[in-house]
Each structure stands twice: as structure tokens, then as C-alpha cells.
C-alpha positions in Angstrom: 4.0 9.0 -0.5 3.0 8.0 3.0 2.1 4.4 3.8 -0.1 4.2 6.9 -1.0 0.8 8.4 -4.7 0.0 9.0 -5.3 -3.5 10.2 -3.6 -5.8 7.6 -3.5 -3.1 4.9 -1.5 0.0 4.1 -3.3 3.2 3.1 -1.3 5.0 0.4 -1.5 8.7 1.0 -0.2 11.1 -1.6 1.9 14.2 -0.9 -1.3 16.2 -1.4 -2.9 14.3 1.5 -5.3 12.2 -0.6 -5.7 8.5 0.0 -5.0 7.1 -3.5 -5.6 3.4 -2.6 -4.5 0.6 -0.4 -1.9 -2.1 -0.5 -3.4 -5.4 0.5 -2.2 -9.0 0.5 -3.9 -11.1 -2.1 -4.1 -14.7 -0.8 -5.0 -16.2 -4.3 -1.9 -14.6 -5.9 0.4 -15.0 -2.8 1.6 -11.4 -3.1 0.8 -7.8 -2.2 -1.3 -5.8 -4.6 -2.3 -2.1 -5.0 -6.1 -1.7 -4.7 -7.9 1.5 -5.8 -11.6 1.5 -4.9 -12.0 5.0 -6.5 -10.3 6.2 -9.7 -7.7 8.6 -8.4 -5.0 9.8 -10.8 -1.5 8.9 -9.7 1.6 10.9 -10.5 4.6 9.1 -11.8 6.4 9.7 -8.5 3.4 8.1 -6.6 3.4 5.1 -8.9 7.2 4.5 -8.5 6.8 4.7 -4.6 3.9 2.3 -4.7 5.8 -0.2 -7.0 8.8 0.0 -4.7 6.8 -0.6 -1.6 5.0 -3.6 -3.2 8.3 -5.1 -4.3 9.8 -4.5 -0.8 6.8 -6.1 0.9 7.0 -9.2 -1.2 10.7 -9.6 -0.7 10.5 -9.0 3.1 12.3 -5.6 3.0 9.2 -4.0 4.4 6.4 -5.3 6.6 2.9 -4.3 7.7 2.8 -3.8 11.5 0.2 -6.0 13.2 -2.5 -4.2 15.1 -3.4 -5.5 18.6 -7.1 -4.8 19.3 -6.9 -6.2 22.9 
């Protein structure tokens, strides 16, 4: 699973090269969530990688790089 930063989000790209969803920060919940605009089937390995990244983002282990548009 590749996590590619776009603005304040992370695109989640499977090993097959398919964008399976995005990790975004949900202000109302105060934590990161996995958002899937389209129904793309996830493998067990993909789901484990996404869950680990979500946990790491919420604990501060990982971050999402800020993009400077200037």
C-alpha cells in the first residue's frame, strides 16, 4: 500500500496501482478516517495497512506533509 499526500489528504494506492480511497481528517470526530468514494474491494493486506496508518496518524507516529502552494 502506497500513501501519497495530496493537500491535507493521503491517497491510498494498492499494490495493483489502483486508488482505493483516501485518508482524511474528520474534524467532527477529531481523528483520521478512511474515505472510499467508490466501492473498491480491499484485500486483507490493504485493510491492515490502512488501519495501521490511521492508528499511526492519530497517535502522531505518522504525519501528512503540508503542501506549499506559494
